[in-house]
C-alpha positions as CSV (number, residue, x, y, z in Angstrom):
1,M,-54.3,15.5,-38.2
2,S,-55.5,17.8,-35.3
3,S,-58.7,19.8,-36.1
4,E,-57.8,22.4,-33.4
5,M,-57.7,25.9,-34.7
6,T,-54.6,28.2,-34.6
7,W,-54.8,31.2,-32.4
8,R,-55.1,33.5,-35.4
9,R,-58.0,31.5,-36.9
10,A,-59.8,31.3,-33.5
11,I,-59.5,35.1,-33.1
12,D,-60.8,35.7,-36.6
13,T,-63.8,33.3,-35.9
14,V,-64.7,35.1,-32.7
15,L,-64.4,38.6,-34.1
16,A,-66.4,37.6,-37.2
17,A,-69.2,36.1,-35.2
18,S,-69.4,39.1,-32.8
19,G,-69.7,41.7,-35.5
20,T,-68.2,44.3,-33.2
21,A,-64.9,45.0,-31.5
22,L,-64.1,43.1,-28.3
23,H,-61.6,43.4,-25.5
24,S,-58.8,40.8,-25.7
25,H,-60.1,39.2,-22.5
26,E,-63.6,38.8,-24.1
27,I,-62.0,37.3,-27.2
28,A,-60.1,34.8,-25.1
29,E,-63.2,33.8,-23.1
30,R,-65.2,33.3,-26.3
31,I,-62.4,31.1,-27.7
32,V,-62.6,28.9,-24.6
33,A,-66.4,28.9,-24.7
34,G,-66.5,27.9,-28.3
35,G,-63.9,25.1,-27.8
36,Y,-61.7,26.4,-30.6
37,L,-58.5,25.8,-28.6
38,T,-57.6,23.5,-25.8
39,S,-53.9,24.5,-25.2
40,L,-54.3,28.0,-23.8
41,G,-51.1,28.6,-21.9
42,A,-51.2,30.7,-18.7
43,T,-52.2,34.0,-20.3
44,P,-54.8,33.5,-23.0
45,A,-55.9,37.2,-23.2
46,A,-52.2,38.3,-23.5
47,T,-51.7,35.8,-26.3
48,V,-54.7,37.1,-28.1
49,K,-53.4,40.6,-27.8
50,R,-49.9,39.6,-28.9
51,H,-51.2,38.0,-32.1
52,I,-53.3,40.9,-33.0
53,T,-50.8,43.7,-32.2
54,S,-48.1,41.8,-34.0
55,S,-50.3,41.6,-37.1
56,I,-51.0,45.4,-36.9
57,K,-47.4,46.2,-36.4
58,R,-46.1,44.0,-39.3
59,E,-48.9,44.4,-41.8
60,G,-50.1,47.9,-41.1
61,D,-53.2,48.7,-43.2
62,A,-53.1,45.2,-44.7
63,S,-53.7,43.7,-41.3
64,P,-57.3,42.4,-40.9
65,Y,-57.4,44.0,-37.4
66,I,-57.9,47.5,-36.0
67,R,-57.4,48.7,-32.5
68,V,-60.3,50.9,-31.4
69,A,-59.3,51.4,-27.8
70,P,-56.7,50.1,-25.3
71,G,-57.0,46.3,-25.5
72,V,-60.1,46.4,-27.7
73,F,-59.8,45.1,-31.3
74,G,-62.1,44.5,-34.2
75,L,-61.9,43.2,-37.8
76,R,-61.2,45.8,-40.5
77,V,-64.2,46.3,-42.7
78,P,-63.3,47.5,-46.2
79,A,-64.8,51.0,-46.7
80,P,-67.3,51.4,-49.5
81,T,-65.8,52.9,-52.7
82,T,-68.4,55.8,-52.4
83,S,-67.5,56.6,-48.8
84,M,-66.2,60.1,-48.2
85,S,-64.9,59.1,-44.8
86,P,-62.5,56.2,-45.0
87,Q,-62.1,54.0,-41.9
88,P,-59.1,55.0,-39.8
89,S,-56.1,52.7,-40.2
90,A,-54.7,50.7,-37.3
91,V,-51.9,53.3,-37.0
92,E,-54.3,56.2,-36.8
93,V,-56.5,54.4,-34.2
94,G,-53.5,53.6,-32.0
95,A,-51.6,56.8,-32.5
96,E,-49.7,56.4,-29.2
97,G,-48.2,53.1,-30.3
98,V,-49.6,49.7,-31.3
99,E,-47.8,47.6,-28.8
100,E,-48.4,48.7,-25.3
101,P,-45.7,48.1,-22.7
102,H,-46.4,46.0,-19.6
103,P,-48.6,47.9,-17.2
104,I,-47.1,48.8,-13.7
105,V,-49.4,46.2,-12.1
106,S,-49.2,43.2,-14.4
107,S,-51.6,40.9,-12.5
108,F,-53.8,40.8,-9.4
109,G,-56.1,38.6,-7.4
110,M,-59.1,39.8,-5.3
111,S,-60.5,38.3,-2.1
112,W,-58.6,35.1,-2.3
113,R,-59.4,32.6,0.5
114,R,-56.8,31.9,3.2
115,D,-58.1,28.4,3.7
116,A,-57.5,27.5,0.0
117,V,-53.7,27.7,0.5
118,L,-51.5,25.1,2.2
119,W,-49.4,27.4,4.3
120,H,-45.6,27.0,4.8
121,A,-42.6,29.2,4.0
122,T,-43.0,28.9,0.2
123,P,-46.8,28.3,-0.3
124,R,-48.3,27.8,-3.7
125,L,-50.5,30.8,-4.5
126,L,-52.2,29.4,-7.5
127,G,-54.4,31.5,-9.9
128,V,-55.9,31.0,-13.3
129,Q,-56.7,33.7,-15.8
130,Q,-59.8,31.8,-17.0
131,T,-61.2,28.3,-17.3
132,G,-58.8,26.0,-19.1
133,S,-55.7,28.2,-18.8
134,T,-52.5,27.0,-17.1
135,P,-52.3,27.8,-13.3
136,V,-49.7,30.3,-12.3
137,D,-48.0,30.2,-8.9
138,F,-47.7,33.8,-7.5
139,C,-45.6,32.8,-4.5
140,Q,-42.7,34.8,-5.8
141,Q,-44.7,37.8,-6.9
142,L,-43.8,41.3,-5.7
143,G,-46.1,44.2,-5.1
144,I,-48.9,45.2,-2.6
145,Y,-51.3,43.1,-0.7
146,L,-54.3,43.5,1.6
147,L,-55.6,41.3,4.4
148,Y,-59.4,41.1,5.1
149,D,-61.4,40.1,8.1
150,G,-64.7,39.3,6.4
151,R,-65.1,42.3,4.0
152,A,-63.1,44.8,6.1
153,V,-59.5,45.6,5.2
154,V,-57.4,45.1,8.4
155,Y,-53.9,45.3,7.0
156,V,-52.0,46.7,3.9
157,G,-48.5,45.5,3.2
158,R,-45.8,45.4,0.5
159,T,-43.5,42.7,-0.8
160,T,-40.0,43.8,-1.7
161,D,-37.2,41.9,0.0
162,R,-39.5,38.9,0.7
163,P,-42.0,37.7,-1.9
164,L,-45.8,37.5,-1.6
165,G,-46.0,33.9,-0.4
166,R,-43.4,34.4,2.3
167,R,-45.0,37.6,3.6
168,L,-48.5,36.0,3.8
169,F,-47.1,32.9,5.5
170,E,-45.5,35.2,8.1
171,H,-49.0,36.7,8.8
172,T,-50.3,33.2,9.7
173,L,-47.8,33.3,12.6
174,D,-47.5,36.9,13.7
175,R,-49.9,39.3,15.5
176,M,-52.2,39.3,12.5
177,S,-52.6,35.5,12.5
178,A,-56.2,35.5,13.9
179,C,-57.3,38.7,12.2
180,W,-57.7,37.7,8.5
181,D,-59.5,35.1,6.4
182,R,-59.0,36.5,2.8
183,F,-56.4,38.5,1.0
184,S,-56.0,40.5,-2.2
185,W,-52.7,41.3,-4.1
186,F,-51.4,43.5,-6.9
187,G,-48.3,42.2,-8.6
188,L,-45.5,43.9,-10.5
189,L,-43.7,41.0,-12.1
190,P,-45.1,40.3,-15.6
191,V,-46.5,36.8,-16.3
192,L,-45.2,34.9,-19.3
193,E,-47.4,32.7,-21.4
194,S,-45.6,29.7,-19.9
195,G,-46.8,30.7,-16.5
196,Q,-43.4,31.9,-15.2
197,L,-42.8,35.3,-13.7
198,E,-40.5,37.7,-15.3
199,V,-38.0,40.0,-13.6
200,L,-39.0,43.3,-12.1
201,P,-38.6,46.1,-14.7
202,A,-35.9,48.6,-13.8
203,R,-38.0,51.8,-14.0
204,Y,-41.5,53.1,-14.7
205,P,-42.7,56.4,-16.2
206,A,-44.2,58.7,-13.6
207,T,-47.5,59.0,-15.5
208,K,-48.0,55.3,-15.4
209,L,-47.2,55.2,-11.7
210,I,-50.0,57.7,-11.1
211,L,-52.5,55.7,-13.1
212,A,-51.4,52.5,-11.4
213,L,-51.9,54.0,-7.9
214,E,-55.4,55.3,-8.9
215,A,-56.4,51.9,-10.3
216,I,-55.2,50.0,-7.2
217,L,-57.1,52.3,-4.9
218,T,-60.2,52.1,-7.0
219,E,-60.1,48.3,-7.2
220,A,-59.2,47.8,-3.5
221,L,-61.9,50.1,-2.2
222,M,-64.6,48.9,-4.5
223,S,-67.4,46.9,-2.8
224,P,-66.9,43.2,-3.8
225,R,-70.6,43.1,-4.8
226,N,-70.1,46.0,-7.2
227,R,-66.8,44.9,-8.8
228,K,-66.6,44.4,-12.6
229,R,-63.8,41.9,-12.7
230,G,-61.0,44.4,-12.9
231,D,-62.3,46.3,-15.9
232,D,-60.8,49.5,-14.6
233,L,-57.4,48.0,-14.1
234,A,-55.1,47.3,-17.0
235,A,-53.6,44.2,-15.3
236,V,-54.9,40.7,-15.8
237,E,-57.0,39.4,-12.9
238,F,-56.4,35.9,-11.8
239,T,-59.0,33.9,-9.9
240,Q,-57.8,31.6,-7.1
241,A,-57.2,27.9,-7.6
242,I,-57.1,25.6,-4.5
243,D,-53.7,24.0,-3.9
244,P,-54.1,20.3,-5.2
245,E,-52.1,19.1,-2.1
246,L,-54.7,20.7,0.1
247,E,-57.5,19.0,-1.8
248,K,-55.8,15.7,-1.3
249,S,-55.5,16.2,2.4
250,V,-59.2,16.8,2.6
251,L,-60.1,13.6,0.8
């Protein structure tokens, strides 16, 4: 019989050991670091969040979890019987709704290397959420991208009728071909736990559009040396993984 923990037990173990509330990304990282799970899927942080929010939604005050801020969760500590100020319930803490919809920008990658991609019409743009998670191919992602020459942004583009991989490939052949060595991207298609990309949502609330635009600008203009791994963006950041075929060609 396998001794590997379930997601729920791994989450409980991490939160109990921390003694404080943690962001779902931090919970996932500690699960990996502790070796509690080996089958992580493509979006460990999203899986952590789904397990916790599902418990809060189904169990209410009986859930062992509380939501203390967007994406931040802790274990519910029973209030002392003499306390005059009972702990807020999960519903009170997340008054705007326990389950948050997909953000406008669902995923992004910062300062990915051009030479880590094997370029052709449908290149593999591989990224991982964290060590041990399943790589995701963002070739078909839609959204916004930036090209860099060193640390300077030299081009800003969008992917609508042609996906991200195709647009970047075109820039290896057009007038920009000699002008960039890195790229960043901000994607709208949500990423499933399996690593597949979902369809583009039909509409977005105006208020969320404003927040998304602000977050993209803040992230894109931030000095790479001062970045905090996307802490100010609700989307999941993916770090680049080199195309295995490119690695084979080097050997």
